[in-house]
C-alpha positions as CSV (number, residue, x, y, z in Angstrom):
1,X,161.1,122.0,71.2
2,X,159.3,123.9,74.0
3,X,159.0,122.0,77.3
4,X,155.9,123.3,78.9
5,X,155.7,121.8,82.4
6,X,156.2,118.1,81.5
7,X,155.1,118.2,77.8
8,X,157.3,118.8,74.8
9,X,155.4,120.7,72.1
10,X,156.9,121.4,68.7
11,X,156.4,121.1,65.0
12,X,158.3,119.2,62.3
13,X,157.1,120.3,58.9
14,X,153.5,119.2,58.5
15,X,153.5,117.2,61.7
16,X,152.8,118.5,65.2
17,X,154.5,116.7,68.1
18,X,153.2,116.3,71.6
19,X,155.7,114.4,73.8
20,X,154.9,113.6,77.5
21,X,158.1,114.2,79.4
22,X,157.3,114.3,83.1
23,X,160.1,112.1,84.5
24,X,159.7,110.1,87.7
25,X,155.9,110.1,87.6
26,X,155.1,107.9,84.7
27,X,153.8,111.1,83.0
28,X,150.9,111.4,85.4
29,X,148.9,114.3,84.1
30,X,149.0,117.7,85.9
31,X,147.0,120.8,85.2
32,X,150.0,122.3,83.4
33,X,150.3,119.3,81.1
34,X,146.7,119.4,80.2
35,X,146.9,123.1,79.5
36,X,149.9,122.7,77.3
37,X,148.3,119.9,75.2
38,X,145.1,121.9,74.9
39,X,146.9,125.0,73.8
40,X,148.8,123.0,71.1
41,X,145.6,121.5,69.7
42,X,143.9,124.8,69.5
43,X,146.9,126.4,67.9
44,X,147.0,123.7,65.2
45,X,143.3,123.2,64.8
46,X,142.7,125.5,61.7
47,X,146.3,125.3,60.4
48,X,145.9,123.7,56.9
49,X,149.6,123.3,56.6
50,X,149.6,120.8,59.5
51,X,147.6,117.6,59.0
52,X,149.1,115.1,61.5
53,X,149.8,115.1,65.2
54,X,152.0,112.5,67.0
55,X,151.5,111.8,70.7
56,X,154.3,109.8,72.5
57,X,156.5,110.0,75.5
58,X,160.2,110.8,76.0
59,X,162.0,107.4,75.6
60,X,164.2,108.3,78.6
61,X,161.1,107.9,80.8
62,X,159.2,104.6,81.3
63,X,155.7,104.6,80.1
64,X,153.3,106.7,78.0
65,X,151.0,107.9,80.8
66,X,149.8,106.5,84.1
67,X,146.7,108.7,84.2
68,X,145.9,111.8,86.2
69,X,148.0,112.9,89.2
70,X,145.6,111.5,91.8
71,X,148.0,112.0,94.6
72,X,148.0,115.8,93.8
73,X,144.2,115.7,93.7
74,X,144.0,114.1,97.2
75,X,146.4,116.7,98.6
76,X,144.2,119.5,97.1
77,X,141.1,118.0,98.6
78,X,142.6,117.5,102.0
79,X,143.7,121.2,101.9
80,X,140.2,122.3,101.0
81,X,141.0,123.2,97.4
82,X,138.1,121.3,95.9
83,X,137.6,123.9,93.2
84,X,141.1,123.1,91.9
85,X,140.3,119.5,91.4
86,X,137.0,120.2,89.8
87,X,138.8,122.6,87.4
88,X,141.3,119.8,86.6
89,X,138.5,117.4,85.6
90,X,136.8,120.1,83.5
91,X,140.0,120.9,81.6
92,X,141.1,117.3,81.2
93,X,137.7,116.4,79.8
94,X,137.9,119.3,77.4
95,X,141.2,118.0,76.2
96,X,139.6,114.5,75.7
97,X,136.8,116.1,73.7
98,X,139.3,118.1,71.6
99,X,141.2,114.9,70.8
100,X,137.9,113.0,69.9
101,X,136.8,115.8,67.5
102,X,140.2,116.8,66.2
103,X,140.3,117.3,62.4
104,X,143.9,116.2,62.2
105,X,145.2,112.6,61.9
106,X,146.2,111.6,65.4
107,X,148.9,109.0,66.0
108,X,149.5,107.7,69.5
109,X,152.4,105.4,70.5
110,X,151.2,103.5,73.6
111,X,154.6,102.2,74.7
112,X,154.7,101.2,78.4
113,X,152.0,101.9,81.0
114,X,148.9,103.5,79.4
115,X,146.4,103.9,82.2
116,X,143.4,105.9,83.1
117,X,143.9,109.4,81.7
118,X,146.6,108.0,79.4
119,X,143.9,105.7,77.8
120,X,141.8,108.9,77.4
121,X,144.6,110.4,75.4
122,X,145.1,107.3,73.2
123,X,141.7,106.0,72.3
124,X,140.5,109.1,70.3
125,X,143.5,108.7,68.0
126,X,143.1,107.2,64.5
127,X,146.3,105.2,64.8
128,X,147.1,103.6,68.2
129,X,150.4,101.7,68.3
130,X,151.1,99.1,71.0
131,X,154.4,97.4,71.7
132,X,155.8,94.6,73.8
133,X,156.0,97.1,76.7
134,X,152.3,98.2,76.6
135,X,150.3,97.8,79.8
136,X,146.9,99.3,79.3
137,X,144.5,99.4,82.2
138,X,141.6,101.3,83.8
139,X,142.6,101.0,87.5
140,X,140.2,103.6,88.9
141,X,138.3,101.0,90.9
142,X,141.4,100.6,93.1
143,X,141.2,104.3,94.1
144,X,137.5,104.9,94.4
145,X,136.9,106.6,91.1
146,X,135.4,105.2,87.8
147,X,136.4,104.7,84.2
148,X,136.2,108.3,83.0
149,X,138.0,110.4,80.3
150,X,135.4,109.2,77.8
151,X,136.0,105.5,78.2
152,X,132.3,105.1,78.8
153,X,132.1,105.8,75.1
154,X,134.8,103.4,74.0
155,X,134.8,100.4,76.4
156,X,131.2,99.3,76.0
157,X,131.8,99.0,72.2
158,X,134.5,96.4,72.8
159,X,133.5,92.8,72.1
160,X,132.8,90.0,74.7
161,X,132.1,92.5,77.6
162,X,135.8,93.2,77.7
163,X,135.0,96.8,78.8
164,X,133.2,95.6,82.0
165,X,136.0,93.1,82.6
166,X,138.6,95.9,82.5
167,X,136.6,98.3,84.6
168,X,135.7,95.8,87.4
169,X,139.0,93.9,87.6
170,X,141.6,96.5,86.7
171,X,143.2,94.0,84.4
172,X,146.3,95.1,82.5
173,X,146.4,94.2,78.8
174,X,149.6,93.8,77.0
175,X,150.3,95.0,73.5
176,X,149.1,91.8,71.8
177,X,145.9,91.8,73.8
178,X,145.3,95.5,72.9
179,X,145.7,94.7,69.3
180,X,143.3,91.7,69.5
181,X,140.7,93.7,71.3
182,X,140.8,96.6,69.0
183,X,142.2,99.0,71.5
184,X,145.4,99.3,69.4
185,X,145.4,99.5,65.6
186,X,149.1,98.3,65.1
187,X,151.8,96.4,67.0
188,X,155.4,97.5,66.6
189,X,158.6,96.5,68.5
190,X,159.5,99.3,70.8
191,X,162.9,99.4,69.1
192,X,161.2,100.5,65.9
193,X,159.3,103.4,67.3
194,X,161.8,106.2,66.6
195,X,162.2,104.9,63.0
196,X,158.4,105.0,62.7
197,X,158.1,108.5,64.0
198,X,161.0,109.7,61.7
199,X,159.4,108.1,58.7
200,X,155.9,109.5,59.5
201,X,157.4,112.9,60.0
202,X,159.2,112.8,56.7
203,X,156.0,111.6,54.8
204,X,152.8,112.0,56.8
205,X,150.7,110.7,54.0
206,X,152.5,107.3,54.2
207,X,151.5,106.6,57.8
208,X,149.8,103.3,57.1
209,X,152.6,102.1,54.8
210,X,155.1,102.9,57.5
211,X,153.3,101.2,60.3
212,X,152.7,98.1,58.2
213,X,156.3,97.9,57.1
214,X,157.6,98.2,60.6
215,X,154.9,96.0,62.3
216,X,155.8,92.8,64.0
217,X,153.8,89.7,64.6
218,X,152.5,89.9,68.1
219,X,152.6,86.9,70.5
220,X,149.3,85.1,71.1
221,X,146.8,87.3,73.0
222,X,145.9,85.7,76.3
223,X,142.7,87.7,76.3
224,X,141.5,85.8,73.3
225,X,141.7,82.5,75.2
226,X,139.5,84.0,78.0
227,X,137.1,85.8,75.7
228,X,134.3,83.2,76.1
229,X,134.6,83.2,79.9
230,X,134.6,87.0,80.0
231,X,131.6,87.2,77.7
232,X,129.7,84.7,79.8
233,X,130.6,85.9,83.3
234,X,130.8,89.6,82.9
235,X,127.4,90.0,81.1
236,X,125.5,91.0,84.1
237,X,124.0,94.5,84.4
238,X,124.8,94.7,88.1
239,X,127.8,94.0,90.4
240,X,125.7,91.5,92.3
241,X,124.9,89.6,89.1
242,X,128.5,89.5,87.9
243,X,129.8,88.4,91.4
244,X,127.2,85.7,91.4
245,X,128.2,84.4,88.0
246,X,131.9,84.4,89.0
247,X,131.2,82.7,92.3
248,X,129.1,80.0,90.6
249,X,132.0,79.1,88.2
250,X,134.5,76.7,89.9
251,X,137.4,77.5,87.6
252,X,140.6,78.9,89.0
253,X,140.3,81.8,86.5
254,X,136.9,82.8,87.8
255,X,138.1,82.7,91.4
256,X,141.0,84.9,90.6
257,X,138.8,87.4,88.8
258,X,136.2,87.4,91.6
259,X,139.0,88.2,94.1
260,X,140.1,91.1,91.8
261,X,136.5,92.4,91.6
262,X,136.1,92.2,95.4
263,X,139.4,94.1,96.0
264,X,138.1,97.1,94.3
265,X,135.6,99.8,95.3
266,X,132.1,98.5,95.0
267,X,130.7,102.0,94.2
268,X,133.3,102.3,91.4
269,X,132.0,99.0,90.0
270,X,128.3,100.0,90.3
271,X,129.0,103.4,88.6
272,X,131.0,101.7,85.7
273,X,128.2,99.3,84.9
274,X,125.6,102.0,85.1
275,X,127.8,104.2,82.9
276,X,128.3,101.5,80.3
277,X,124.5,100.8,80.1
278,X,123.7,104.5,79.5
279,X,123.4,105.7,75.9
280,X,124.3,109.3,75.2
281,X,123.9,111.1,71.8
282,X,127.5,112.1,71.3
283,X,130.9,112.4,72.9
284,X,130.2,115.8,74.4
285,X,127.3,114.3,76.3
286,X,129.6,111.6,77.5
287,X,132.0,114.0,78.9
288,X,129.3,116.1,80.6
289,X,128.1,112.9,82.3
290,X,131.7,111.9,83.3
291,X,132.1,115.4,84.9
292,X,128.9,115.0,86.9
293,X,130.1,111.7,88.3
294,X,133.7,112.7,88.8
295,X,133.0,115.8,91.0
296,X,130.7,113.7,93.2
297,X,133.0,110.7,93.4
298,X,135.9,112.8,94.7
299,X,133.8,114.0,97.6
300,X,133.1,110.4,98.7
301,X,135.4,108.9,101.4
302,X,136.3,106.1,99.0
303,X,138.5,108.3,96.8
304,X,140.8,109.6,99.6
305,X,140.9,106.2,101.1
306,X,141.8,104.5,97.9
307,X,144.6,106.9,97.1
308,X,145.9,106.6,100.6
309,X,146.0,102.8,100.5
310,X,147.4,102.5,97.0
311,X,149.7,105.5,96.6
312,X,150.4,107.0,100.0
313,X,150.7,104.2,102.5
314,X,151.0,101.6,99.7
315,X,149.6,98.9,101.9
316,X,146.8,98.1,99.4
317,X,144.1,97.5,101.9
318,X,141.5,100.3,101.5
319,X,138.3,100.2,103.7
320,X,135.6,100.8,101.2
321,X,132.1,102.2,101.8
322,X,129.1,99.8,101.2
323,X,127.8,99.8,97.6
324,X,125.3,102.5,96.8
325,X,121.6,101.8,96.7
326,X,119.6,102.7,93.6
327,X,118.8,106.2,94.7
328,X,122.4,106.9,95.7
329,X,123.6,105.6,92.4
330,X,121.2,107.7,90.4
331,X,122.2,110.8,92.4
332,X,125.8,110.4,91.1
333,X,124.5,110.7,87.5
334,X,122.0,113.6,88.1
335,X,122.4,116.9,86.2
336,X,124.3,119.7,88.0
337,X,122.8,123.0,88.9
338,X,122.5,125.7,86.2
339,X,125.9,127.0,85.2
340,X,127.8,124.1,86.8
341,X,127.6,121.6,83.9
342,X,130.6,120.7,81.9
343,X,130.9,122.3,78.4
344,X,133.4,121.8,75.6
345,X,135.7,124.5,74.3
């Protein structure tokens, strides 16, 4: 196994292995980690003797992936290294696109926290395994960003407006909820993961049989019980409409979710809803759009303020900018200058 700056990359017969192993940081993605995974995918892309790739994390570390290393991004921006952060987004989105278009069978074990950039690694995979430890979330609204890494392609396709609910509240879904919503394809006990990986490695063509044999019955999904409320109250096309719907509902649940929405960056919410309502022809167009928004959002005061409040000072009380008007919102989505647009590898 080669450990390339927080990622183990190796091969076992016809199976490629990508194991996140950045201890102490919940495998938050760094430029080196993105580069290592990209290089592995490109190396295996046309290799006909390798048909399956497994993504997981070192069991000695808690959690699959907590997202991109936003604390590093903030430090780079404060140091005037804006180009480095733009390069990270470009490369991360190229990795997301490679995963989405990869000709191999991708198997992802979403054990533990799977957030932001970790969701971007998991959702392109054909097999997505949740456990009792899974905590899937898109928490970008708490740091002044938006649901990127291609989730604008996946989340609007979820039933009951669950995508908008996740983006605006930052809700964390457990493994049973992920399975119910279609974010996971299988539910296994965490204790069975190493057996599953060993069996898949021994016989990659038996993936489905292995996962079905080792699967466990998940507990009831809380999300299912709230699906009707989510579908009704998160159907609005604007933040104003969704807030009004939540405020008009006198249930305790609606009050809790309204508080969650109000705690997050209003620009992030507006961008997420606009993103989910925009139809693009393919995943490459989705990533190009994500890139336009990302490099503009990191220049807004909300990003540095959100990271400060959540990850640096950890007091959790960011001072957000007012929500954007229609022209400001459209400007975040506008095409970049010639030569500055994102392109796939």
